[in-house]
C-alpha positions in Angstrom: 32.1 -54.9 -23.0 35.0 -56.2 -25.2 38.0 -58.1 -23.9 40.1 -55.0 -24.5 37.7 -52.7 -22.6 37.8 -55.1 -19.6 41.6 -55.2 -19.7 41.7 -51.4 -19.8 39.3 -51.2 -16.8 41.5 -53.6 -14.8 44.6 -51.5 -15.6 42.8 -48.5 -14.4 41.7 -50.3 -11.2 45.3 -51.3 -10.5 46.6 -47.8 -11.1 44.7 -46.7 -7.9 47.1 -48.7 -5.8 50.6 -47.3 -4.8 52.2 -50.5 -3.5 52.3 -54.1 -4.5 51.0 -55.1 -1.0 47.8 -53.1 -1.9 47.6 -54.8 -5.3 48.1 -58.2 -3.8 45.3 -57.4 -1.2 43.1 -56.4 -4.1 43.8 -59.7 -6.0 43.0 -61.7 -2.8 39.7 -59.8 -2.4 38.8 -60.6 -6.0 39.5 -64.3 -5.2 37.3 -64.2 -2.1 34.5 -62.8 -4.3 34.8 -65.5 -6.9 32.0 -68.0 -6.5 33.3 -71.4 -5.4 33.5 -74.1 -8.1 31.1 -76.9 -7.5 32.9 -80.1 -6.3 31.5 -82.0 -9.3 33.8 -79.8 -11.5 37.0 -80.3 -9.5 38.1 -83.2 -11.6 41.4 -84.2 -13.2 40.1 -83.1 -16.6 39.4 -79.6 -15.3 42.7 -79.3 -13.4 45.2 -76.9 -14.9 48.5 -78.6 -15.5 51.6 -76.5 -14.8 50.3 -74.8 -11.7 52.0 -75.3 -8.3 48.6 -74.9 -6.6 45.5 -76.8 -7.4 43.5 -74.8 -10.1 40.4 -76.0 -11.7 38.7 -74.4 -14.7 35.3 -75.4 -16.0 33.8 -74.1 -19.2 30.5 -74.3 -21.0 28.7 -72.4 -23.8 25.9 -69.9 -23.3 24.4 -68.1 -26.3 27.4 -68.9 -28.4 29.7 -67.5 -25.8 32.2 -69.3 -23.6 31.7 -69.1 -19.9 34.4 -69.9 -17.4 34.1 -70.9 -13.8 37.2 -71.6 -11.7 38.7 -72.2 -8.3 42.0 -72.7 -6.5 43.1 -73.9 -3.1 45.5 -70.9 -3.0 43.9 -67.6 -2.2 46.3 -65.5 -4.4 45.9 -67.9 -7.3 42.1 -67.8 -6.9 42.4 -64.0 -7.3 44.4 -64.5 -10.5 41.8 -67.0 -11.8 39.2 -64.4 -11.0 41.0 -61.7 -13.0 41.3 -64.1 -16.0 37.6 -65.0 -15.8 36.6 -61.4 -15.6 38.5 -60.7 -18.8 37.7 -63.8 -20.9 34.4 -65.2 -19.7 31.3 -64.4 -21.7 33.0 -63.8 -25.0 32.9 -65.7 -28.3 35.5 -68.6 -28.6 37.3 -66.9 -31.5 37.7 -63.7 -29.5 39.2 -65.7 -26.6 41.5 -67.7 -28.8 42.9 -64.7 -30.5 43.0 -62.2 -27.6 46.2 -60.5 -26.5 46.2 -60.3 -22.8 48.3 -57.2 -22.3 46.8 -56.3 -18.9 49.1 -58.8 -17.1 52.2 -56.9 -18.2 50.6 -53.4 -17.8 49.7 -54.0 -14.2 53.2 -55.4 -13.5 51.9 -58.8 -12.6 54.7 -60.8 -14.3 57.6 -59.2 -12.5 55.9 -59.5 -9.1 55.0 -63.1 -9.2 57.4 -65.9 -8.3 58.6 -68.0 -11.2 56.2 -70.9 -10.3 53.2 -68.5 -10.0 54.1 -66.8 -13.3 54.3 -70.3 -15.0 51.0 -71.2 -13.4 49.4 -68.0 -14.7 50.8 -68.7 -18.2 49.3 -72.2 -18.0 45.9 -70.8 -17.1 46.0 -68.3 -20.0 47.1 -71.1 -22.4 44.3 -73.4 -21.3 41.6 -70.7 -21.6 42.8 -69.8 -25.1 42.9 -73.6 -26.0 39.2 -73.8 -24.9 38.5 -70.9 -27.2 40.1 -72.8 -30.1 38.3 -76.0 -29.2 34.9 -74.4 -28.9 35.2 -72.4 -32.2 34.0 -75.5 -34.0 30.9 -75.7 -31.8 29.7 -72.3 -32.7 27.6 -71.4 -35.8 
C-alpha cells in the first residue's frame, strides 16, 4: 500500500468519530498497540529533539525499505508516533523524503493539539523525512 493510500485509510478511520474525545481515545488505543521500543534503542541519538515528551525513533533498512520503530513516555504522543509509523514505515527512503503528509491536516490534528504537541509532531515528521534523505544514498 502506498503512503497516500495509507493516509486516505487513516482519514477514513477518523471520519467514523464524531467528537475529538473519541478521536483522542482512538489515538491512545493506537499507542497502546504499538510494540514497545527495546531499551537498547532509547538512546540520545534516537531521541527526537523538539518534543516536550520523551520520544525515540529507531530506524533500519529491510529489503531497500526504511522501517521505523518508536516509543514515547506520553500515551497520546505514543499514539501520534504510531500513526506516523503506520504511514511511513516500510517504504523506500525516497518516498518517505518526498512524501506530503496531508492526513495530519485532514483529520484536524493540528488544530486540536497544544502548541507544544504540534511542534513535537512537526519534529517527528521532520526527523522521519531526514532519515528518508539520509538512507537514499544507502539504496541501490
